N, C-alpha and C positions, 0 to 999 in steps of 0.2 A: 116621893119626888115625881113631878110631871116632866116627862122627857120632851125636849123640843125636837121633834122630828116630823117627817112627812112633807109633802109638797107645800102645804099651806103654811109651814113654818118658815119657808124661805122668804127673803125680802122682796117686796114688790114696790116699784117706784110710785104706783098710784096709791099705796097705803102707807108710804114712808114720810116721816118728817124728821129733819136733821136739826139738832141743837149744837152749836159750837160755843164752848164755854171758856172764857178767860184765856184765850191765846194772846197774852199780853207780855210786854217786856219784863216786868218784875217777875212773873211766874217763870218765864223762859230762862231767866238768869240762874235759877236754881234747879233746872231740870237736869238730873244726872242718870236717869234710867235709859235715855236715848241720846244720840247725837243731836244737838239742837237744830241744826240745819235740816236734818232728816224729818224732824217733827214739823217744821215749817213747810217743807216740800210735800209731805204726806197730807197735811191739813189742807193745803192749797189744792192738791189733787182731789181730795174728798169733796171740797167745796165746788170745784169745777164739774165733778161727776154729778153732784146733786143738781147743779144748774142744767146740765145736759139732759137729765132725765125729768126735769120739771119737779123735783122734790123741794117742797117748801123748806127754807133754811132760816132758822132763828139765830141771830147773832147777839151775844151778850158778854158784858165785861163786869168786873167788880171794882168799883171806885176807880174809874179810869183816870181821874185827875191825879191820882197817886201812883197807880200801877201801870199806867200807860195805855195807849190806844190799841185796839185790836190790830193784829198784823195787817199791813196793807196788802199782803199777798191774799188775804181773805176778803177784805172790804172791796178790793178792786174787782172781785168776781161779782159783787152785788152793789154796783155803784148807786149811791143815793139811798140805800136801805138803812133804816134806823138800827143802830146798835143799842140794845137795851142795857143800860147801866144800872147795876144793883148795889145794895149794901148787904143783902143776904149772902152769906158764904154758900149756903145751899140754894142753888138756882131754883129748885122746885118749891121753895117757900116764897118765891117772888110771884105775886099774882099776875103781874104784867107778862112775864115769860110764859107761865102756865096757860094764861088766857090766849096768848098768841099761838101756842101749840094746839090747844083745843079748837081754836077757830079754823084750823086746817081740816078738821074732820078725820085726820089720820090716826091710826092706833099703833103703827110700828114706829116707836120712838128710838131714834139713833142719836147717840151722844158721843162727843169727843171733847176733851178739854185738858187744861192744866190747873191743878195737879190731879193725877189719877186718884190718889188716896183721899182727896178732900172734895174738890170741885166736880169730879166725875162720880165718885162713889156715893156721895150723899144724895144727889138727885136721882141717880139710877135706882138706889135702894128704896127711896120713898115712892118713886113712880111705879116700881114693881109691886109695892104693897097696895097701890091704888088700881092695879089691874092692867097696867100698860105692858105691852110687849117691847122690852128694852134690849137694844143692841149697843154695845160699847165698842168703839173703834180704837183698838189698843195702840196702833202705831201712829195715830194722829193725836195721841194723848201722851203724857209723860209725868213721872213722879220725881220727888226729890232724891230718890235713890232707887236702885234696882229692886231692893227689898220692898220699899214703899209701894212701887208700882205693882210688883208681883202679888204682894199681900192684898192690895186693893182689888186686883182682878179675882183672886180666890174668894174674897169676901163677896164680891158681886155675883160670881158664879153660884156661890152658896145661897144667894138670895133669889136666884133664878134668871140672871142676866145672860144674854148671848154675847160671845166675844168674837170679833172679826177684825181683819185688817182692811185698810181703805180699798185696796185693789180687789179684795174679795167682795166687798160691798158693791163696787162698781160692776163686777162680773155677774153678781147675783141679780142686780137690777137689769142688766142687759139680757141675760139668760139665753138668748137665741140670736146668733149673728145675722139671721134673716130679718131682724128688726132694723131695717136699714136707716130709719129716721134717726135712731140714736147711735147706731154702729159707727158712723163717721165721726160724730161728736165725741164719743168715748175713746175712739182711736186717737184723736188729737190729744186728749188728756193723757192717755198712756204714753204717747211720744214725749210729752212735756215732763211727766212726773214719775213714770214707772221705771226709770233707770235703764238697766240692760234690756228689759223687754221692749222699751220704746226704741232703743238703738237697733235691736234685732229686727224690729218691724221696718225701720227705715232701710236697713241693709237688704231685707227681703225685697222691698220695693225697688231698690237700686238694681238688684240682680234681675228682677222681672223686666226691668226697662233697659237692660244692657243687651244690645244686639249680639247675636251669635256670630263670631267671626266666620267669614266664608272659608270653605275648605280649599286647601291647596294654596 
């Protein structure tokens, strides 16, 4: 096995491309590995982080006329962007999606989608076999059961995929808080989508801006 380690293995925004797969009402209705609202929140946070770092993001659905449109929490982040609608269950068998990814010139392929065991696992495994550096964002994905999600993750790890959560992806893209051009943007995403971490940041700002009472 080739271990994924060293500085070069970390995600870099200039080398990353994100593919969001089948975040649709039909699929969400049978997500049982995660709380559905959390999946929506995390995926929106991931999408906003990608936009903040200038990471190209490919949006795709499967038979949207039946399964429903991509969540507006995602499409609102990329107004006017085409959502590629497929008939292939395996996204990586759809030439239009693959061509869009290849056109970015990036090699760090980041995937999130519904369901983990089908619409995430199949493209991840195929892309790995074709030499792509694949990262799966586990908490912006979800399966039909906890077992289905977990077994899919183990299957993809066995094939060589890297597993991360959305906030870890954002932090790895940022890497250094001295990168002020993105630090402000990603802080806004954290406030909106990172739960307690966002609230703690707002509290910290409140305390820093609270005058010290005069003595006596």
